[in-house]
C-alpha positions as CSV (number, residue, x, y, z in Angstrom):
1,M,121.1,126.9,101.4
2,K,117.9,128.5,100.8
3,P,114.7,126.6,102.1
4,G,113.4,125.9,98.6
5,R,116.6,124.5,97.4
6,Q,116.9,122.4,100.6
7,S,113.4,121.1,100.1
8,A,114.3,120.3,96.5
9,G,117.4,118.4,97.5
10,S,115.5,116.6,100.2
11,R,113.0,115.4,97.6
12,R,115.7,114.3,95.3
13,G,117.4,112.4,98.2
14,H,114.1,110.7,99.0
15,L,113.6,109.7,95.4
16,L,117.1,108.4,95.1
17,W,117.0,106.2,98.1
18,T,113.5,104.9,96.9
19,V,115.0,103.9,93.7
20,I,117.9,102.3,95.5
21,A,115.5,100.1,97.8
22,L,113.3,99.4,94.9
23,A,116.3,98.1,92.9
24,L,117.3,95.9,95.9
25,L,113.7,94.7,96.2
26,I,113.6,93.8,92.6
27,G,117.0,91.9,92.8
28,H,115.6,90.0,95.8
29,G,112.5,89.1,94.0
30,L,114.4,87.9,90.8
31,I,116.0,85.2,93.2
32,F,112.8,83.4,93.6
33,E,111.7,83.5,90.0
34,F,108.2,83.1,91.2
35,V,104.8,83.0,89.7
36,I,101.6,81.7,91.1
37,D,99.2,79.6,89.0
38,D,96.2,81.2,90.4
39,A,97.4,84.6,88.6
40,F,96.3,83.0,85.2
41,I,92.7,82.7,86.7
42,S,92.6,86.4,86.9
43,F,94.1,86.8,83.5
44,R,91.5,84.5,82.0
45,F,88.8,86.6,83.5
46,A,90.4,89.6,82.1
47,A,90.9,88.3,78.6
48,N,87.3,87.1,78.5
49,L,86.3,90.8,79.5
50,N,88.5,92.3,76.6
51,D,86.9,89.9,74.2
52,G,83.3,91.0,75.2
53,H,82.2,87.9,77.0
54,G,82.1,89.7,80.5
55,L,83.8,88.8,83.7
56,V,83.5,85.0,83.2
57,F,85.9,82.1,83.5
58,N,83.8,79.8,80.9
59,R,81.9,82.0,78.4
60,G,78.2,82.0,79.3
61,E,78.7,81.0,82.9
62,M,78.4,83.8,85.6
63,V,80.7,82.8,88.5
64,E,83.0,84.9,90.5
65,G,86.0,82.7,90.4
66,Y,88.3,85.5,91.3
67,S,88.7,87.4,94.6
68,N,90.3,90.6,93.2
69,L,88.1,92.6,90.9
70,L,90.4,95.6,90.8
71,W,93.3,93.6,89.9
72,V,91.3,91.8,87.1
73,L,90.2,95.2,85.6
74,L,93.7,96.6,85.7
75,S,94.9,93.4,84.1
76,A,92.5,93.8,81.4
77,F,93.5,97.4,80.9
78,G,97.2,96.4,80.4
79,M,96.3,93.4,78.2
80,N,94.2,95.6,76.0
81,L,97.2,97.9,75.5
82,G,99.2,94.9,74.2
83,F,101.2,93.9,77.2
84,P,101.6,90.1,78.0
85,A,99.6,89.4,81.1
86,L,102.2,88.3,83.4
87,L,104.6,91.1,82.3
88,W,101.8,93.7,83.0
89,A,101.1,92.0,86.4
90,R,104.6,92.2,87.4
91,I,104.9,95.7,86.3
92,M,101.9,96.6,88.5
93,G,103.3,94.7,91.3
94,T,106.7,96.6,91.1
95,A,104.8,100.0,90.8
96,A,102.6,99.1,93.9
97,M,105.7,98.2,95.9
98,A,107.6,101.4,94.7
99,G,104.5,103.3,96.1
100,V,105.0,101.4,99.5
101,L,108.5,102.4,99.5
102,L,107.8,106.1,98.8
103,L,105.4,106.2,101.8
104,T,107.7,104.5,104.2
105,P,110.0,107.5,105.3
106,G,106.9,109.8,105.8
107,L,105.2,107.1,108.0
108,V,108.5,106.7,110.0
109,R,108.5,110.5,110.7
110,R,104.7,110.5,111.5
111,L,105.3,107.7,114.2
112,S,108.5,109.1,115.5
113,P,108.8,112.7,116.2
114,R,112.6,112.2,116.9
115,A,113.1,110.8,113.3
116,T,112.8,114.3,112.1
117,E,115.8,115.3,114.4
118,F,117.9,112.6,112.6
119,S,117.4,113.8,109.0
120,A,116.3,111.1,106.7
121,V,118.3,108.4,108.1
122,P,115.4,106.5,109.9
123,G,113.1,106.4,106.9
124,R,115.9,105.3,104.6
125,T,116.7,102.6,107.0
126,A,113.1,101.4,106.9
127,Q,113.0,101.3,103.2
128,I,116.3,99.1,102.9
129,L,114.9,96.8,105.4
130,L,111.7,96.3,103.6
131,A,113.8,95.3,100.6
132,A,115.3,92.7,102.8
133,V,111.8,91.1,103.3
134,G,111.7,88.0,101.1
135,A,107.8,87.7,101.5
136,A,107.4,91.2,99.8
137,A,110.0,90.3,97.0
138,A,108.5,87.0,96.1
139,W,105.0,88.1,95.9
140,M,105.8,91.4,94.1
141,F,106.4,89.3,90.8
142,A,104.0,86.4,91.5
143,G,101.1,87.9,89.4
144,L,98.6,88.3,92.0
145,E,97.1,91.5,93.6
146,T,99.1,91.1,97.1
147,P,101.5,94.2,96.3
148,L,98.4,96.3,95.3
149,F,96.6,95.4,98.4
150,T,99.6,96.1,100.4
151,L,100.0,99.5,99.1
152,W,96.2,100.4,99.8
153,V,96.8,99.1,103.5
154,V,99.8,101.4,103.9
155,L,98.1,104.3,102.2
156,A,95.0,103.8,104.4
157,W,97.3,103.6,107.4
158,R,99.0,106.9,106.6
159,L,95.6,108.6,106.1
160,A,94.3,107.2,109.3
161,L,97.5,108.5,111.2
162,D,96.7,112.0,109.6
163,R,93.0,111.8,110.8
164,N,91.7,112.1,107.3
165,P,88.5,110.1,107.2
166,L,87.6,111.3,103.6
167,G,90.8,110.0,102.2
168,V,90.4,106.7,104.2
169,G,86.9,106.2,102.8
170,I,88.2,106.5,99.2
171,V,91.1,104.3,99.8
172,G,88.9,102.0,101.7
173,V,86.7,101.5,98.6
174,L,89.9,100.3,96.8
175,L,90.6,98.0,99.5
176,V,87.0,96.6,99.0
177,L,87.4,96.2,95.4
178,T,90.9,94.5,95.6
179,R,90.4,91.7,98.3
180,P,87.5,90.2,100.3
181,E,89.2,91.3,103.5
182,G,89.1,94.9,102.4
183,P,85.7,95.8,104.1
184,A,87.1,94.8,107.6
185,L,90.2,96.7,107.1
186,A,88.6,99.7,105.6
187,I,86.4,100.0,108.8
188,I,89.4,99.6,111.1
189,F,91.2,102.4,109.2
190,L,88.1,104.6,109.1
191,V,87.4,104.3,113.0
192,W,91.2,105.0,113.4
193,S,90.8,108.2,111.4
194,L,87.9,109.4,113.4
195,A,89.8,109.4,116.6
196,R,90.3,113.2,116.4
197,P,90.5,115.7,119.3
198,R,87.2,117.0,120.5
199,D,87.9,120.7,119.5
200,A,87.9,119.9,115.8
201,S,86.3,122.7,113.8
202,L,83.0,122.5,112.0
203,W,84.6,122.1,108.6
204,Q,86.7,119.3,109.9
205,N,83.6,117.6,111.4
206,L,81.8,117.7,108.1
207,R,84.8,116.2,106.3
208,R,84.7,113.4,109.0
209,G,81.2,112.5,108.0
210,L,82.1,112.3,104.5
211,G,84.6,109.3,105.0
212,P,81.8,106.9,106.3
213,V,79.5,108.0,103.5
214,V,81.9,107.4,100.8
215,L,83.0,104.0,102.2
216,L,79.4,102.9,102.7
217,L,78.1,103.9,99.4
218,G,81.1,102.4,97.5
219,T,80.9,99.1,99.3
220,A,77.0,98.9,99.0
221,I,77.3,99.4,95.2
222,F,79.9,96.9,94.9
223,F,78.2,94.2,97.1
224,I,74.9,94.8,95.2
225,W,76.5,94.7,91.8
226,R,78.1,91.3,92.9
227,H,74.9,89.8,94.0
228,D,73.0,91.0,91.1
229,V,75.7,89.6,88.5
230,Y,76.8,86.5,90.3
231,G,74.0,85.7,92.9
232,W,76.1,85.6,95.9
233,W,77.3,88.1,98.4
234,L,80.8,86.8,98.7
235,P,83.2,85.6,95.9
236,N,82.9,82.0,94.9
237,T,86.4,81.5,95.9
238,Y,85.6,82.1,99.6
239,Y,82.9,79.4,99.5
240,A,85.5,77.0,97.9
241,K,88.2,77.7,100.4
242,T,86.3,78.0,103.7
243,G,83.6,75.9,105.6
244,D,85.4,73.6,108.1
245,L,86.6,76.1,110.8
246,A,88.3,73.2,112.8
247,G,90.2,72.1,109.8
248,Q,91.1,75.7,108.9
249,L,92.5,76.2,112.3
250,R,94.7,73.0,112.0
251,T,96.5,74.6,109.1
252,G,96.1,78.2,109.9
253,L,97.7,77.9,113.5
254,P,101.0,76.4,112.0
255,Y,101.0,79.0,109.2
256,T,100.8,81.9,111.6
257,L,103.3,80.4,114.0
258,A,105.7,79.9,111.1
259,F,105.3,83.6,110.1
260,L,106.0,84.6,113.7
261,L,108.9,82.5,113.8
262,N,110.5,83.6,110.3
263,Y,109.8,87.4,110.7
264,G,107.8,88.3,113.8
265,L,110.5,87.0,116.2
266,S,113.3,89.3,114.8
267,L,111.0,92.2,114.4
268,G,109.3,91.7,117.8
269,L,112.5,91.3,119.8
270,V,114.2,94.4,118.2
271,G,110.9,96.4,118.7
272,A,110.6,95.5,122.3
273,A,114.3,96.2,123.0
274,A,113.9,99.7,121.4
275,G,110.6,100.3,123.2
276,V,112.1,99.3,126.5
277,G,115.1,101.5,125.7
278,G,112.8,104.6,125.5
279,G,110.9,104.2,122.4
280,F,107.5,103.4,124.2
281,A,107.8,106.7,126.1
282,T,106.6,109.1,123.3
283,L,104.2,106.6,121.5
284,R,100.8,108.1,120.8
285,P,98.3,105.9,122.8
286,R,95.5,106.0,120.3
287,D,97.7,105.0,117.4
288,T,99.4,102.4,119.4
289,V,96.2,100.7,120.4
290,F,94.9,100.8,116.8
291,G,98.1,99.5,115.4
292,A,98.3,96.7,117.8
293,G,94.5,95.8,117.3
294,L,95.1,95.8,113.5
295,V,97.9,93.2,113.7
296,V,96.1,91.1,116.2
297,F,93.1,91.1,114.1
298,W,95.1,90.3,110.9
299,L,96.8,87.4,112.7
300,G,93.5,86.0,114.0
301,Y,91.9,86.3,110.6
302,T,94.6,84.6,108.7
303,T,94.7,81.8,111.3
304,A,90.9,81.3,111.1
305,I,90.7,81.0,107.3
306,G,93.5,78.3,107.3
307,G,96.4,80.4,106.2
308,D,97.8,79.5,102.6
309,M,99.4,76.5,101.1
310,L,102.0,78.6,99.3
311,G,105.4,79.8,100.4
312,M,106.6,83.1,101.5
313,F,103.5,84.0,103.6
314,R,101.2,85.7,101.1
315,F,98.5,86.6,103.5
316,F,100.9,88.5,105.8
317,V,102.7,90.6,103.1
318,P,100.1,93.5,103.8
319,I,101.1,93.9,107.4
320,L,104.8,93.4,107.0
321,P,105.4,97.2,106.1
322,L,103.5,98.1,109.3
323,L,105.7,95.8,111.5
324,V,108.9,97.1,109.8
325,I,108.0,100.7,110.0
326,G,106.9,100.6,113.5
327,V,110.1,98.7,114.7
328,V,112.2,101.4,113.0
329,A,110.2,104.2,114.5
330,L,110.7,102.7,117.9
331,A,114.5,102.5,117.3
332,A,114.4,106.1,116.3
333,E,112.7,107.1,119.4
334,A,115.2,105.2,121.5
335,G,118.0,107.1,119.9
336,W,119.5,104.2,118.1
337,L,119.5,106.0,114.7
338,S,120.9,109.3,115.8
339,R,124.1,108.5,114.1
340,L,124.8,107.0,110.7
341,S,126.9,104.3,112.1
342,G,124.2,103.3,114.5
343,A,121.7,103.2,111.8
344,A,124.0,101.2,109.5
345,M,124.6,98.7,112.1
346,F,120.9,98.5,113.2
347,G,120.0,98.0,109.5
348,L,122.6,95.3,109.0
349,V,121.7,93.3,112.0
350,L,118.0,93.3,111.4
351,G,118.3,92.9,107.6
352,L,120.5,89.9,108.1
353,A,117.8,88.5,110.5
354,L,115.1,88.9,107.9
355,L,116.9,87.3,105.0
356,P,117.1,83.7,105.8
357,P,113.6,82.6,104.9
358,S,114.4,83.7,101.3
359,F,117.1,81.0,101.0
360,W,116.6,78.4,103.4
361,G,113.8,76.5,105.1
362,K,110.3,75.4,104.4
363,E,109.0,78.6,102.9
364,R,111.8,78.6,100.1
365,R,111.1,75.0,99.5
366,L,107.5,75.6,98.9
367,V,108.2,78.2,96.4
368,D,110.7,75.9,94.5
369,I,108.3,73.0,94.7
370,H,105.6,75.2,93.2
371,M,107.9,76.2,90.2
372,S,109.0,72.7,89.7
373,E,107.9,70.3,86.9
374,A,105.8,68.6,89.5
375,N,103.7,71.5,89.8
376,L,103.7,74.8,87.6
377,G,106.6,73.9,85.5
378,G,104.8,70.7,84.5
379,W,101.4,72.4,84.1
380,I,103.1,75.0,81.6
381,L,104.5,72.0,79.6
382,A,101.1,70.4,79.6
383,G,99.2,73.4,78.7
384,D,101.3,74.4,75.8
385,A,101.1,71.0,74.4
386,L,97.3,70.8,75.1
387,A,96.8,74.2,73.4
388,E,98.3,72.8,70.1
389,R,96.2,69.7,70.2
390,L,92.7,70.2,71.8
391,P,89.8,71.3,69.7
392,R,88.3,74.7,70.6
393,D,85.0,72.9,71.7
394,A,86.8,70.6,74.1
395,V,85.9,70.4,77.9
396,I,88.6,69.6,80.5
397,A,88.4,69.0,84.3
398,L,91.5,69.6,86.4
399,G,93.0,70.8,89.6
400,P,95.2,73.5,88.6
401,A,92.8,75.9,87.1
402,G,95.4,78.7,86.1
403,Y,97.8,78.4,83.3
404,I,96.3,75.3,81.4
405,P,92.8,76.9,80.9
406,W,94.4,80.2,80.3
407,I,96.6,79.1,77.5
408,T,94.2,76.4,75.9
409,E,91.2,78.8,76.2
410,V,88.9,75.8,76.2
411,R,86.0,75.3,78.6
412,A,87.5,74.1,81.9
413,Y,86.2,72.9,85.5
414,D,88.5,72.8,88.5
415,F,87.4,70.0,91.0
416,Y,88.4,72.3,93.9
417,G,85.6,74.6,93.0
418,L,87.3,77.9,92.6
419,V,85.4,78.5,89.3
420,D,82.5,76.3,90.0
421,P,79.8,77.3,92.5
422,E,78.2,73.8,92.7
423,I,81.5,72.3,94.0
424,A,82.4,75.4,96.0
425,H,79.1,75.1,98.1
426,Q,79.7,71.5,99.1
427,D,80.5,70.5,102.6
428,V,84.1,69.0,102.5
429,D,86.9,68.8,105.1
430,F,89.5,71.5,104.9
431,T,93.0,70.0,104.0
């Protein structure tokens, strides 16, 4: 075959396998039928913005009760086009995870020189394995920014591996706008991208300098804007959810250990076996150190902030593609994926090891509990009934500040302080 045609065929194959993996991921996500009440907080901010009231939860009250500005703005855009809020959020979540899957084979090849020898098999194996991760599948449809943040993390990782500081700086600004953890991750990826050989050309050195400038300038503008509009340097949700480190660690440690047990154990054992079997021999030292440092940082950060009370490990979704891709790259380097039969066996065994949390155990129970009539199911019934009966000048106070304030459109205060700065800045025990 001519090179051009072969390249076109390769692209078609890549796209086809991405579609197959995405279809599997969508089917996996539909098993959960999951949506998180907090998503409707973002939708309420987006609706008020579209109605000309600004980025507010209650009209006339300036409080940053969201922690995902870019997601709120994108939600407002879709709602302004006429899409139902949750449907548009799920479309965005699906598109973001499609982007992650598209990037996956290239990252496997970037990490594993031997993967190129085995054609597209390792990359496709990684795509299918990502579709088997229940955490990614559940949060793709949950309505929050988790899939979008995951896409920026994976894209920044690829740019850092390519030693592209300017690209990292641009994506780093997107990380900053999407989640409060964005600045820390952006700095890690930027430093990673700057680890270039000393014989770089003058033009390459100039481009290197643009990356930090873009990230610093974009981050500074965002933080100054936040402080000017809301009066604080961090989102109100940060103050509402932190402040008791000892209490946070009491819940964060079990959360992290549960993640390691559910996903880290299988990925870690397979990765270690592949590494000992020859995968470690060709790893790039700098990339290995930075990758390991990023994972350790994220484990420590999530533990320190107390983890999450919801199921399927929302806070760990952004690093799951890094772990899966890294393990597949090690397996490729060890020669396990040199034959299609070996790749099929590898994918089957590891895929089955990743699936149990989607069907059994505490994480699945937490998802089901949230969707039950004791929680979101009941809040939806209550919200729909209150929307028919409450006058528009009513004021309500409640714990679940998502669906009920969203559907009723009345002034609302949550006594956990997510959308109330007075409550958020009180000293309370973390439980």
